[in-house]
N, C-alpha and C positions, 0 to 999 in steps of 0.2 A: 299551092297546097299539093302534097304528094300522097299517093296511097300505096305504092309498091313497098315502101319501107316505113313501118310505123315505129319510129325511134322511141317514142314515149312508151309504147307497149313493150318493146324489147327491153327497155330499162327496167320497167316494172316487173317483167318476167324474170330478169336476171336477179333482181333483189329478192323476189318471192322464192326463187329456187334456193338461194343461200339461206333464207330464213327457214324454209321447210327442212333443209338438211340439218340446221341447228335444232329445230324442234324434234326431228327424228333421233338425233344424238342425245338430246335431253331425255326423251322417252326411254331410250336404251339404258342410260345411266340410272334413271329413277327406278326402272323395273328390275335392274340387276343389283343395284346398290354399289356398283363400282364406278369410280371416276375413270378408270382405264379399262376399256373393254377390247381395244385393239391397239396394236403397236403404234398406229398413227395418232392415237390419243396422247401418248407420252412414251416414246420409245425408251428413253433413259430410265424413266420412272418404272416402266414395266420390268426392265432388266433387274433393277435394284429390288423391286417387290418380289420377283421370282426367287432371288437369292435369299432374301429374308424368309420367305415361305419355306424354302428347302431347309434352312437352318432351324427354323422353329419346328418343323415336322421331325427332323432328325433328333432334336433335343427332347421332343415329346416321347419318341421311342426310347431314347437313352434313359429317360425317367422311368419308363416301363421296365427297361432292363434292370435298373436299380431296385425296383420293387420286387421283381422276380429273384434278383440276387439275395435280397433280404429274406424272401420266402425260403430259398435254398439254404441259407445260413441258419434259419430257424429250425429247419429239419435237422441240420447237423447239430445244432445246440440241444434239441430235444433228445437225440440219440446219445449225445455225450453226457448229458445229465443222467440218463438211464444207466450208462456204464458207471458213472460216479456213484450212483445209489447202489449198484451191484457190488462195487469195490468196498463200499462202507459195510455192507452186509458180510462180505468175505473177511474183512478185518475183525468184525464182531465174532465170526465163527472161529477164526484163527486164535483170537484171544481166549475164547472158551476152550478150544482144544489144546492150547498151550499151557493150561493149568492142570495140575495133578488131581484136582477134584473131578476131572472128567476121565472116565475109564476107557478102555479100548473099544468097548461096544459103542460108547457115546462118540468117540472119535471116528468110528466107522460111519455112523449116521451123519456126522458133520462132513466127512470127506465126500459122502454121496451127494450132499447138497452142494458142497464146494465144486465138485466136478460139473454139476449141472450149471452152476453160475459161470464157470469158466467157458463152458460151451455157449452160453447165452451171450457173453461178451463177444465171442468170435462170430456168432450169428448176427449180432447187431452191427458189428463193424462191416461184415460182408454184405448185408442186405439193405443197409440204409442208403437209399438212392433217390435222386431227383431226375426225372426224365431219363432214366437208364444210367446215369452217372453215379458211381459210388462216391460217397462223401467223406467217410472217416476211416478208410482202410489204406490210406497212403496211395490210392490209385488202383489198388488191387492188381489184377493180372490182365495181360493183353496178348493177342496172338501176333507173333512176328510175321508180317505179311510178305517178306522177301521170299523168293522161291529158288534161290541159288543154293549151292552146296553149303551146309552148315546152318541153313535156315529152314523155313517151312516148305519143303519140297512137295508136300501133299497138296499144296494150294496151286500147283501148276495147272494150266488150262487143260481141260479135257479129262481130268481124273475123277471129277465128281464133287470137288470142293472149291470154294472161293474164299476170299479174305473175310467176307461177312457171314460165312456159313458154319463157323466153328463157335459154339457157345461154351463159355467157361463158367464153371460153378465154384463153390467155396473150396472144394478139394484140389483145384488146379493150383500148381505150385510154380511161381515165377522162377525163371532160370533153369527150367527143365525141358528136355527134349523127349517127346513122346513118339514112339515108333508104331506104325500101323503094320500088322501082319495079317495074313489070311490063310484059312484052310477051307476045305470044301464045306460051304454052308455057314461059315463063321468069319467074323472080323475080330482081331485081337489088338488091344492097345496096351503098351507097356512103357513105364518110365525107367525100367532097368531093375526095379525092386518090386513093384506092384504090377500085376498083369490081370487084365479082365477080358474075357471073350464074350461076344454077343452074337446070337444067331442072326445071320444075314443070308438069306437064300435066293433073293431076287435082285436083279439089277434095277437101276433107275432111281427116281427120287424117293427118299425115305429118311427118317431120323433115327440115328443110332446113339443111344445114351450109355456112356461108360461112367456110371454114377460113382464108382469107387475112386476114379481118377478125376472126377469133376469136369469131364469133357463130353460134349454132345456134338456129333457130326451130322449136319443137315445136308445130306447128299442130294445132288441134282440128277437130271436125266442122263448125264454122261458117265455116271458110275456103272461099272460092270462088276458083278459079283464073281466069286471063285466057284467055277463049275468044272473042276478038274485042272484048270489053269489058274494062274495068279489073278487076283482082283486088280483093278486099276490102281488101287492105293497100296498094294503090297510093297513093304519095305520103305515107304515114304514117311517123312517126319513132320511133326507139328511142334514148333518151338514156342514156348510160353515165356513171355518177358514181363517185367514190372510195368504196370501202367503208370500214368502220371496223374497225381492227385491235385496238382496245382489248379486253381481256378482263376480265370481272368474275366472281369466284367467290364463291358464298354458302357461307361456312364456319362460320357461327353461325346461331342462330335466335331472337335476342332481339326481332326486329321492327324493328331500327334499320337502315333502308335509305337514309336520307337522305344519309348520308356515303358517297360513292362509294369512298372508300379508308379508311374508319374503321369504325364499326359492324360490321355482319355481313358486309360485302363486302370482298374483297381485289381491287384493280384492278391489272392489269399493262398498262402503256402499250404502244402498238402498236410492234412491231419491224418495221422496214423495211430489208430487205437486197437490194432490187432492184439491178440493175447501175447504173441511173441514179442511185439514191440513194448507192451506194458510189462512184460516179464512175469506173467502169472500163469503161463502155460505149463504143462507137465514137464517140459524140458528145462524150465527155469526154476521151478519149485519142486524139490525132491521130497516125496513123502513115502516112507517105507511102510508098506501095508496101509494101515489106517493112519500112520504118522505118529511120530513121538512128540512129546511136549517140546523138545528142543527144535525139531523140524517145523512145528507149527509156529514157534516163536520166531524162527527165521523167516517164515512166510509173512509174518506181520510186517517186517521191514520191506519185503518185496511189494506188498500191497501199498505201503506208504509211498514208495517210489512211483508206483502206478498212479496213485491219486495225484501226485505232483504233475505227472505227465498229462493227466486229464484236465487238471486245473489250468495248465499252460495252454491246452487246446481251447478251453473255454475263453481264456484271455484273447487268443487269436481270433476266435469267432466274434467276440464282443467288440474288439477294436475294429474289425472289418465292418461290422454292422453300423457302428457309429460313423465311420468314414463314408460308407455308402449312403447313409441317411442325409449327411451334409451334401454329398454330391447330387443326390436326388433333388433336394430342395433347391440347390443352385441351378440344376437343369430346368426345373419347373419355372423358376423365376426368370431365367434367361429366355426361355421359350415364350413366356408371356410378354416380355419386353420386345422381343423380335416381332411377335404378332402385332403388338401395338404400333411399332415402327412401320410395319407393312401397311397397317390400316391407314396411317396418316398419308401414305403415298397413294394407295390404290382405292380406298373407299371414298365414295362420293359424300359431300356435305349436302344432305337432302334439302335443308332450308335454302341454301344458296342456289342449288340446281333448280329447285321449284320456282324460285324467283326468276331465274333465267328462262325457264320453260314458259312461265306466264307472259313474260315480256315478249318472247319469240312468237307465242300464239297471237298476241295482239298485233305484232308486226305482220304476221302471216295474213290475218284478217284484213289489215289495212292494205297490204300488197295486193290481195285479191280484189279489193274494191278499186284500187288505183288502176289495176290492169283492165278491169271492166270499163273504167272511165276513159282510159287511153284508147281502147277499142271503139268506144262510143264516139270519141271526138272526130273520127273520120266520117261519121254519118252525114256531116254537113256537105260533103262532096256530092251526095245524091241529090241534094237540093239544087246544086249548080247544074247537074246533068239534066234534071227535069225542067230546068229553066224557070224555076220558081224563086 
C-alpha cells in the first residue's frame, strides 16, 4: 500500500473537474439563453451567427428607411394635391373671365385672386420640405462651393463665409452670379439688375439678409466690415446653381449600389412644380390689364397643360410609393428569416441544456462522494502504523 500518490483520488478529482466545467458551461448557457457564448463553444457557428445578425440589423434599418421614404413621398403627394386643387380653381376663374358675361371690373377681381393663387403655387413648391430637402421644386437652388475664378470666390477661407453659411430663399435664382460690394457702413449685393444694400457697421459674426434677392449671409468672426477700406468680401462672388431634386432611398443591404434604380436603391426622379415649369407664371400667361376674354381663354389651355404635369407628378409619386412598400415588406420578411436562422445556430435549446445540466449535477455529486471515498481509503495505513 502506498500513500504518496493516491491514484484513485486523482482520478476522481480529474473527472470531478471536467464535470464542474460542464456544469458551469450549462449555467452560462441557461442564464444567457445562448448556446454560443464564447468562440470556443462553436467558432464556425459564431462567425455565421454574427454575419446573419449584421444582415438582419441592416435590413431592419433598410425597412425603416423605406418607412421614412414613404413619409417623405406622402408629404410630396399632399403638396402636389394642393397645387392640383389650386389649378382647378384657376381653370374655373379663367373660364368665368373668358366669357363676355363678365365685365372688366369682374375680371379685375378675378385677376387679383388669380395672382394670389399663382403666388401660392410658387410658395408651396419652394417651401415643401422634408428634413430641409425641398421636394417638388426640381431641387431648387444651391450654392456653388468652388472658390476659384468663375465660382463662389466669397467662400474662400478667411473672408467671413463658408460653404454652409449662405442661406438661399425663394427669390434666389439658379444660374445667377451675385456680387458683394461694400461702402462705409453697408454691404451691397447685386445680380446685375437688382441691387440691395444692408447696413453693416461692425466686423465679426452676424447675419445679413438680402431679402429682395433671396440670399442671407451668415458671417463668421473672420469678416471685416468697411471702415474706410474695403470689407473682406468686397468684389467677391456668390454663384447660385440648380440643386438636384432626385431622391434615392436605400431599401436593401446587399451591397449593390452601382445601379441607381436597381440593386439596393430606389430612385425617384425630381418633381418640378414651380410656376415657371407649370407655365402659369406671368411670363407664360399674358394678361393685358385685367385681361381680355381671349387672353383668359388662352389661359385655360395653359392651366390644362399644368394639370397634366401635376397628374404626371402624382403618378411618379404613387408608383414610387408602391415599389417602396413592396421593398419594405421584403426587407422585413428577410430580416425575420435571417433572425430565425441566427437563432437556430446561436440560441440554446433550454430543455436539452437543462437535461444536460441535471445530469452533470448528479455526476458532480457522485464525483464529490467518490473523491471522499478515495481519500478515506488510505486511512487503513494508520492502522498498520499503530500496529493494530
